[in-house]
Structure formats: C-alpha cells, structure tokens
C-alpha atoms as a printed R data frame, in Angstrom:
   type eleno elety resid chain resno       x       y       z
1  ATOM     1    CA   MET     A     1  97.446 119.803 110.485
2  ATOM     2    CA   THR     A     2  97.686 122.319 107.703
3  ATOM     3    CA   PRO     A     3  97.625 121.243 104.054
4  ATOM     4    CA   LEU     A     4 101.279 122.237 103.761
5  ATOM     5    CA   GLU     A     5 102.211 120.161 106.811
6  ATOM     6    CA   ARG     A     6 100.274 117.211 105.372
7  ATOM     7    CA   LEU     A     7 102.259 117.436 102.121
8  ATOM     8    CA   GLU     A     8 105.527 117.682 104.030
9  ATOM     9    CA   LEU     A     9 104.601 114.658 106.157
10 ATOM    10    CA   GLU     A    10 103.635 112.677 103.059
11 ATOM    11    CA   ALA     A    11 106.982 113.483 101.432
12 ATOM    12    CA   CYS     A    12 108.843 112.373 104.559
13 ATOM    13    CA   ILE     A    13 106.853 109.141 104.780
14 ATOM    14    CA   ASN     A    14 107.510 108.412 101.112
15 ATOM    15    CA   ARG     A    15 111.242 108.950 101.617
16 ATOM    16    CA   ALA     A    16 111.240 106.786 104.745
17 ATOM    17    CA   SER     A    17 109.468 104.052 102.768
18 ATOM    18    CA   GLU     A    18 112.156 104.205 100.085
19 ATOM    19    CA   ILE     A    19 114.916 103.876 102.699
20 ATOM    20    CA   LEU     A    20 113.201 100.999 104.508
21 ATOM    21    CA   TYR     A    21 112.577  99.154 101.222
22 ATOM    22    CA   LYS     A    22 116.204  99.663 100.158
23 ATOM    23    CA   ASN     A    23 117.303  98.037 103.417
24 ATOM    24    CA   ALA     A    24 114.914  95.093 103.178
25 ATOM    25    CA   ASP     A    25 115.917  91.748 101.709
26 ATOM    26    CA   PRO     A    26 114.063  91.612  98.357
27 ATOM    27    CA   ASP     A    27 114.265  87.811  98.318
28 ATOM    28    CA   SER     A    28 112.224  87.706 101.511
29 ATOM    29    CA   LEU     A    29 109.374  89.792 100.049
30 ATOM    30    CA   GLU     A    30 107.648  87.088  98.020
31 ATOM    31    CA   THR     A    31 104.175  87.032  99.571
32 ATOM    32    CA   LEU     A    32 101.854  89.592 101.075
33 ATOM    33    CA   GLU     A    33 102.519  88.021 104.471
34 ATOM    34    CA   ASP     A    34 106.287  88.417 103.939
35 ATOM    35    CA   ILE     A    35 105.837  92.077 103.046
36 ATOM    36    CA   GLU     A    36 103.594  92.655 106.071
37 ATOM    37    CA   THR     A    37 106.137  91.024 108.375
38 ATOM    38    CA   ALA     A    38 109.024  93.041 106.928
39 ATOM    39    CA   VAL     A    39 107.090  96.302 107.235
40 ATOM    40    CA   ARG     A    40 106.085  95.511 110.826
41 ATOM    41    CA   GLU     A    41 109.680  94.693 111.780
42 ATOM    42    CA   GLN     A    42 111.035  97.850 110.143
43 ATOM    43    CA   VAL     A    43 108.382 100.033 111.791
44 ATOM    44    CA   LEU     A    44 108.968  98.540 115.235
45 ATOM    45    CA   GLU     A    45 112.728  98.863 114.949
46 ATOM    46    CA   ASN     A    46 113.116 102.182 113.168
47 ATOM    47    CA   VAL     A    47 109.908 104.215 113.189
48 ATOM    48    CA   SER     A    48 108.089 103.596 116.475
49 ATOM    49    CA   PRO     A    49 110.923 104.820 118.713
50 ATOM    50    CA   GLN     A    50 110.884 108.157 116.910
51 ATOM    51    CA   ILE     A    51 107.093 108.465 116.987
52 ATOM    52    CA   ALA     A    52 107.158 107.741 120.726
53 ATOM    53    CA   ARG     A    53 108.697 111.174 121.157
54 ATOM    54    CA   LEU     A    54 105.233 112.640 120.533
55 ATOM    55    CA   GLY     A    55 104.259 111.531 124.026
56 ATOM    56    CA   ALA     A    56 107.434 112.866 125.607
57 ATOM    57    CA   PRO     A    57 108.069 116.434 124.453
58 ATOM    58    CA   SER     A    58 111.290 116.585 126.467
59 ATOM    59    CA   LEU     A    59 112.718 113.943 124.100
60 ATOM    60    CA   ALA     A    60 111.681 115.772 120.932
61 ATOM    61    CA   PRO     A    61 114.465 117.178 118.762
C-alpha cells in the first residue's frame, strides 16, 4: 500500500466511523463493553459484507 493509499484509506475509515457513530444509540454506549458490542454489531452488519469482496474480485465494484 502506498503512503497516499494509506491516507485515503484512513480518511475513508474515519468517515465510516462518523457515520456508524451517528447511527448508534448514544444512550446504549455507557460502558466500554457497550461500545465494543455496538462496534461489533455495526461492523458485522455494515462493514464485513463489503470487505468480503476482497476475496471475490468478481463482486468488486
């Protein structure tokens, strides 16, 4: 990965984090365990299916 690609990826991850946080229930994020659970759920539901495309180039955009 080039330094430019790394910066681009970091920017995308930061933006994705903002979107996922915006769509989380802030009242349910009271403990570290709550935050971990919310992050895991969001990643499994919204991020992992997209990352899975790495293993299947025919599905890539």
